[in-house]
N, C-alpha and C positions, 0 to 999 in steps of 0.2 A: 562321553556317553552319546550313543546314537539317539536321534530325535525322531519320534513318530509324528503323526499329524496333530495339529492344534497344539504344538509345543509340548506334547506329552512324551516322556521317555519310553522308548520301546524296551521290551524285556527279552530280546533274542539272546539265547545262550545263558540266561540267568537260571532258568529251571529247565532241566533236560526234558524234552518231549512235552512241553507245556502247551504247545499249539497257540501261543499268544500271537496276535496279529499286530499290525502297526497301530500305535496309539492305545495299546491295551497292556495292562499289568495283570499278570496271572501268577498267583503265589500260593505256596503251601507253607505250613509251619516248618520251622527249622527242625532238623532231626533230633536236636536236643530236647524237643518237646516231650519225647517219650521218656527220657531220663528225668525231666522235671516232674512228670506226673507219677513216675513209679519209683523215685529214689528212696522214699521211706520204706516201701515193701522190700526193695533190693537190700537196703542196709539191715533190716530186721532179719532177712534170710541169711545174709553173710555172717552177721554177729551170732545168729543162732547156731550156725555150723562151727564157728571158731570157739564159741563159748561152751560147746558140748564136746568134751574130749572123746567120748565113746563114739558119737556120730562122726566126728572128724576122722577117727581111726577107721571107721567103716568105709567112708568115702575114699580114704587113701588106699585101703586094701582093695576096694573095688577097682580103682584106677590102675593098681598094680596087678590086677587079675589074680589076686590071691583067693584061696578058698575061704568062704564065709560060713561060720556056724549058724545055727537056727536063730539065735538072738540077734546076731549081726544082720541076718537077712531081713528080719522084721524092721530093724532100724533103717535098713537100706530102702525097704518099701515105703516107709514114712518119708524118707528123704526124697525119693523119686516122685511120690505123690505131691509133696509141696513144690518140688521143682516143676512138675507138670502144670500146677496152678499158676506158678510164676510165669512160665512160658506162655500160657493162655492169656494172662494179663498183658504181657509184652506184645503178643500177637494182636490182641484187640487194639492196643494203643497204636501199633504199627499200621493196622488197617485204618484206624481213625486218622492218623497222621496223613496217610496217602490220599484218603478220600475227603479230606477237609480242604477246601480251596477258597481263595478270595480273588475276585476279578474286578478290576476298576476299569471302566470303559464308558465313554460317551456320557459322562455326568452321572453314572450310576455305579453303585457298589453291590456286587452279588456275592453273598457268603453261602457256600454249600457244604453240607455234610451228607455223604452217601454211605452211611453205615447201616446198622440194622434198621434204624428208622431214618428215612430220608428227610432232610430239611434244607430249604432254600429260601434265603431272605434277600430281597432286592430293595435297596434304599437309595434315595436321591442324595447326591453329594450336597445339595443345597440345604438339606435337613440335618446335616451333621452339626451337632452342638458342641462336641468336645473331641479333641484328638489328643490322647494321652500316650506318652512313651515312658515305660518304667523298666528299670534294670536292677535286679538284685545281685548279690555277690556271685552266685552260680553263673548268672548270665554275663556278668562282667568278665569272668574267666574265659568264656567261649565267645565273647563279643556279640552276644544276642541281646534281645530285649522284648518286652511285651508291648504291643501296640493295641490300644483300646479305642474304639469308636462308639460314641453315644449319639443318638438322634433326638431331635426335638419332638418326641412322640410320647403321649401319655400311656399307651399300651405297653411300652417297653421302658418306662421311666425308672423301674426298680431293678433293672439288670443291664449289663453291658451288651450292646447290640452285636458288636464284633470284637473278638480278642484273638490275636495272632502272635506267635513267637517267631520273630524274624531276626536276621542279622541287623545290627544297629544301623549300618549304612543303608541297608535296604529299607528299613522302617522309615528312615528319614526321607528317602526318595518317595515312598508312598505318601508320607505326610505332606511333602511339598507338592506332589501331584494333586492331592485332594484340595489343598489350599488354592492351587492354581485354577482348578475347576470352579471352586466356590467364588473366587474373585474375578474369574474370566480373564486371566492374564497368562503370559508365557511362564512356564515353570522356571526359566532362568532368572526371572525377576524375583521369584519367591526364594530361590536358592541364595541369591545375593543377600537378601534380607536376613535369612535364618542363620547364615554363617557368621553374622556379626556377633561378637562377644560382648558388646557394650549394652548395658542394661540401664534402664531409667532408675531402678530402685535396687539396691544391694544392701543386705543386712550383714553386719559384722558378726564375728564369732561371739562377742560379748552380748550383743542383742539377741542372738539365737539362744544362748544359755539362759538369759533372763526370761525369754519366751517359754522355754521348757519348764523352768522352775515355777513360773506363775500360771501355767496352764493345767496344773494338777487339779483333780476333781475333789469334791467334798469327801467322797469315800476314801480316796487316797490320803487326804489330809487327816481324817479320823483314824485311819489305819496307822499312819505315821506316829500320831500322838499316842495311840494305844501301845504301839511297839516300844516307844521310848519309855513310857511308864512301866510297862511289863519288864523291859530289859533292865531298868534301874532297880526294880524290886528283886528280880531274880539274881542280879549281881550282888546286891546287898545281902540276900539270904545265903548265897554261895560263899561269900567272904566270911560271913559269920560261922558257917559250918566248918570252914577251913581253920578258923581260929580255935574252934572247939575240938578239932580232930575227927569230926564225924565225916569220914571219907565216903561212906555209902551215899549219903545225901549230896556230897560234893559231886559225885559222878552223875547223879540224876540232874543236878543243877547245871552241870556243863552240857549235858544233852539238851536241856531246855534252852540254854544260851545259844547252842548251835542252830536249833530250830528258829529262834528269834533272829539270828543272823541271816538265815536264808529268807525270812520274811522281809527283813530290812533290804536285802539285795533285790528282791522282786520289786519293792517300792522304788528303790534307786534306779533299777533298770527301766521302769516306766518313764522316769524323768529323762534318763540317758537316751532312750529310744526316741522320745519326742525331740530332743536336741539333734540327734542324728538325722531324723526325718526332715527337719527344717534347716539342716546345715547348708550354709551358703545360699540361702533363699534369695532369689533375684527375679525381677519381673520387668517387662518392658512393653510399651504400647507401640504398635505399628499399624497405621491405618485403622481398620475396624477389628483388629485381632489383638488379644493380650497373650503374651508368651511368658510362662513361668517355669523356672527350673530350680530344683532343690534336692537335697539328700546326699548322704555320704555312703552308707552301707547299702542303701536302696535308692538309686537315683531315679528321679521323676522329672519329666518335662511334659508340659501340656499346653494346649492352645485353647483359648476360650473366645469364640466370636462374640463381639459386643452385642450384636443384634439378637443373640440367643439368650442373653441375660434377662431373666424375668423379674429380678429383684436382687437386692443385696441385704446382707445381714451382718451386723456388728455384734460380736459375741464378747461378753465380759465374764470369764470364769471367776470363781469365788475369790481367789487370792488376787487375781488381776484387777477385779472390780474394786478391791480395797485400795489399790494403788492407782485407780483411775485409768486402767489400760484395757483396750479391747483389740480384737483382730477382725479383719474383713473377709467375708465369704460371699460368693455369688449364689443366688437361688436359680437353678436351672435343672435340666434333665441330666442325671449322672452325678457322680461324686458322693454317693452314699455308701453306707456299710464300711467295707475295707478302705474305700477311697474317700472317707469322710473329710480328709484334709486335702483331697485332690483339687477341690475348687477354691482353696484358700488363695486370696490375692495379696493380703498384707498380714504381717505378723503383729504381735502385740505392740501397741503404741498409745500414747496419750491422745486426747481429742485433737490437739493441734497437729500432732504427727500424722494422724490418720487423715485429717483434712488436707494437709499439704500434699501427701502422697496420693490421695484420691484425685486431686486436681490434675496430677500428672498421668495417672494410670486410668482413671475412669471419671472424666469430667462430666459425664452424663448424669452422675449422682453426686450429691453434696452432703457433707455431714450435717445432720439436722440439729436445730436448737431444741433440746428436750424440754426447755421451759415452756414451749408453745403447745405442748401436748395437753390434752384433756385428761385429767386424772379420774380414777374410778370414784363414783359418787359415794358419799359417806353412808348412804342407805344400804349399800352393798355390805358394809361391815356389820350393820345390824343383822342382816340375814346370816352372815357367817358366824356371828356371836351366838345366835340361836342354834345354828347347826352344830357349833362346838359343844353346847350344852347337851344336845341330843347324842353327839358322838361320845361324850364322857359317860352319860348314863348307860348307853348301849354297851360300851366297853366294860364298865364296872359290872353290869349285870351278866355279861357273857363270861367274865372271869369267875364270878360268884357261882354261876350254874356249873361251870367246868370243875371248880373245886369241890362242889357238893357231889357231882357225879363221880369224881375220882376218890373222894374220902368218905362219902356217905352222909356226913353231917359236919356242922361247924365244930362240935366238940371233938370229934375224931381228928379233924384237921389240926386243932389246937394241941391235942395230945401228941400228934406225930411231929409237928414242926415247932410248937411253942409260940406260934404267931396267931394274931387275931384276924379271922377271915374277913369280917366286914371292913376292918380298917385297911387291909391290903386292897380290897376291891375298890374302896373309896379313893385310896391313893392312886391306883391305876386309872380310875375314871377321871380324876382331877388332872393327872399327868397327860392323858390323851386330849382332854379339853384344852389345856394350856398349849400343847404342841399344835393342835389345830388352829388355835388363835394366833400363834406365832407365824405359822405358814400364811394365814389369811392376812395378817398385818404386813408381812413382807411383800405379798402380792399387791396389797392396797397402796403401799408406798412406791412400788416399782412400776406397775402396769399403767398404760395410758394409750390414747390414740390421738393422732393429729392429722389434719387435712392440709397438706402442703400444696403449692400450685400444681405440681405434676405428679406427686407421689402420695400414697397413703403411708403414714407413719404408725407403726405398731411397736409398743414397748411391752415386753413380757418378762417374767422371771420371778424368782423368790430370792434364793441365795446368789444365783448367777443371773445375769441380765442379757436379754437379746433385743436388739433394736433393728427392726426390719423396715426397709423402704421398698414399696411395691408400686411401680407406675400404674395409674388407673387403667391404662390400656392393656395391661397384662393380667388384670383380674378377670377370671372366667365367670365366676358367679359369687354371690354372697348368700349366706344362710343365717336366719335369725331363729331363736327359740326363746320362749318365756315360760318360766316355772310359776307355780302358784304364788310364791312369796315375791317374785319379781313383778308379777302383775299388780300386787298390792302396793308396791313402791314405785311403779311406773318405770321399771327397768326391763332390759332384755339382753341376752348375750348372743354371740354369733361368731362366725368365722368367714374368711374369704378363701377362695380356692384359686390356685394358679397352676400353670404347667410346670411341674417340678417332680422330683422323686418323692416317694411315699412319706419320708420323714419331714419334708418341707412343703408338701402340697397344700395342706390346710393350715392357715395361719390364724390362730385364735385371737379374737378381738377383745374378749373379756366381757364384763357386764356393765352396760352404760344406759343412760337415758334413751328413750325411744327417739327423741329429737336428734341425738347425735348420729344415729344410724341413717336418718333421713338425709343428712348432709352428704354421706357417702353415696346414696342413691342419686342425688343431684350431680355429684362429681362424675359418676358413671354415665349419666345421661348426656352431660356436656362432652364427655370423651368420645362416646360412641355415636 
């Protein structure tokens, strides 16, 4: 590879007519960008022609220059109209492909789009917080990948600043060049480091499968239980109908079993997808950078600068919490939405596993002793108990008014359903009150705050648990609020704000004594 000034690779001959000079990278999206954006529309168009025999005959007759009757001419007009729309779409994507460019030069990255609306973003390489490289099955076939850049900026915290589709080798070159600029070293030094296949942490296939199984959500667990119960009941009824020779009901039962099978498949696919996403998960620490790679059907590799990490979060999903296992994520700009797992550094592990691996990968943070946290005061439960009674009364009254509006009177409701209206409303009110109490009790047993020497410890959750560690120097501001009942018991609630994506920006602290919040103020004064 030819070298430009300051150790940067030059781009001569890589992109025809790009005008790149020495020490400059000038790039466009790979041409497969057009297919990636339009493949759904193209497939629909193709299958619509193949699936419509009459339209297919019209197209064949037109191509053979045979005479078309009036009905065939109408079909041909419809076909040409849809084809014109498809060509317009492809033309628009082609124009966007040609007029979207990325320039890396002199410590800056310039991303330009000169389409109907012109857009130009210039950002400093020093502000890059994440460099992610992702490759799906389509991109594997063509040897391309998506390269995403996120900056340490609150204004763009909820979206990716730069996304380009490049040849994989080219994306790696750009990634290395950006790292070289950030670290102020020659690009050859970065290349030598990144080509090493040795990782500090490597998860086995068995650990990845356990991670996928224990990462399922409450809704997925409830759906699984409901499916098993429903499938068992349907199968029992269907077998009973077979023994009676009632084949009409047997056919209906089989149809229901098929629907339940597809429901089961969707549930199983959620687990399989999680396993495939984290397949061969591996991570390594090099100087002030953390490199992570994972995935089978959709490969990911990303780099996280340690100085851009504004906090860490240890998450315990419901099932994993039962087995005392959690996984580690960083809190910084990027990695939300579709990339929610993009900033994951460690898969599910026990307390000792996470502690040992954090010392290797991220020694700047240490696993906290949760026994040192300050629990939510008991007075908070008194407030929640009173709120649960109000919730039960309001729920019961709302159901009662709704039934009276729908049926006219209690007597008409009883005649129509055979049920007692007040008893139903009372039962619903009690159920809502107990549900509210259960949620409150779980929060009471889980939540807490702790003031460690360097970090603020926040523990949140009900069924699942989140343990956040935020360095005092990364806290942007704190906000307190006090309701009437909290003032009565000497409590207040609040949150801390940090530079991160929308989902992680505000970390709730819960409701504690006023003196507990004064401790945080003192910690911030000492830090700043």
